[in-house]
C-alpha positions as CSV (number, residue, x, y, z in Angstrom):
1,M,-0.1,179.9,-72.4
2,L,-2.9,181.2,-74.5
3,I,-2.2,178.7,-77.3
4,L,-2.4,175.9,-74.7
5,Q,-5.8,177.1,-73.6
6,I,-7.1,177.3,-77.1
7,K,-5.9,173.8,-77.8
8,A,-7.6,172.5,-74.7
9,V,-10.9,174.1,-75.6
10,Q,-10.7,172.7,-79.1
11,F,-9.9,169.3,-77.7
12,L,-12.9,169.4,-75.4
13,E,-15.2,170.6,-78.1
14,K,-14.1,167.8,-80.4
15,A,-14.6,165.3,-77.6
16,Q,-18.1,166.6,-76.9
17,K,-19.0,166.4,-80.6
18,T,-17.7,162.8,-80.7
19,V,-19.7,161.8,-77.6
20,L,-22.9,163.4,-78.8
21,N,-22.6,162.1,-82.3
22,R,-25.6,159.9,-83.2
23,R,-24.7,158.8,-86.7
24,G,-22.7,155.7,-87.6
25,E,-23.1,152.0,-87.4
26,G,-24.6,150.3,-84.4
27,F,-23.8,146.9,-82.9
28,V,-26.9,145.3,-84.4
29,D,-26.0,146.4,-88.0
30,T,-22.5,144.9,-87.6
31,A,-23.8,141.7,-86.1
32,V,-26.3,141.3,-89.0
33,K,-23.5,141.8,-91.6
34,I,-21.3,139.3,-89.9
35,L,-24.1,136.8,-89.7
36,I,-25.0,137.2,-93.4
37,S,-21.4,136.7,-94.4
38,V,-21.0,133.6,-92.3
39,V,-24.2,132.1,-93.8
40,V,-23.2,133.0,-97.4
41,G,-19.7,131.5,-96.8
42,A,-21.2,128.3,-95.4
43,L,-23.5,128.0,-98.5
44,V,-20.5,128.5,-100.8
45,L,-18.5,125.9,-99.0
46,A,-21.4,123.4,-99.0
47,G,-21.8,123.9,-102.8
48,L,-18.1,123.4,-103.4
49,Y,-18.1,120.3,-101.2
50,L,-21.1,118.8,-103.2
51,L,-19.4,119.7,-106.5
52,F,-16.1,118.0,-105.5
53,K,-17.8,115.0,-103.9
54,D,-20.1,114.1,-106.8
55,T,-18.4,115.5,-109.9
56,I,-14.7,116.0,-109.5
57,L,-13.5,113.4,-107.0
58,P,-14.9,110.2,-108.6
59,T,-13.3,111.1,-112.0
60,L,-10.1,112.2,-110.3
61,T,-9.9,108.9,-108.4
62,D,-10.4,106.9,-111.5
63,R,-7.8,108.8,-113.4
64,I,-5.2,108.3,-110.6
65,K,-6.0,104.6,-110.5
66,N,-5.6,104.3,-114.2
67,M,-2.3,106.1,-114.1
68,F,-0.8,103.7,-111.5
69,N,-2.4,100.6,-113.0
70,Y,-0.2,100.7,-116.1
71,T,0.3,97.1,-117.4
72,G,2.2,98.1,-120.6
């Protein structure tokens, strides 16, 4: 019975320390991190889209047309 009481007291002390703990991340910090990662991801996707639209896709389209336009 004594061991059960000791475990209960240890559990309550641990719960009290957890509730009174003031360190750690807040909701605002997490929201800012998520917002920054969404903005950076959108910028990367926009850059890739512009690269593919202006540089890669026109040459790729020409190469595919030349492959299937074989008159030999």
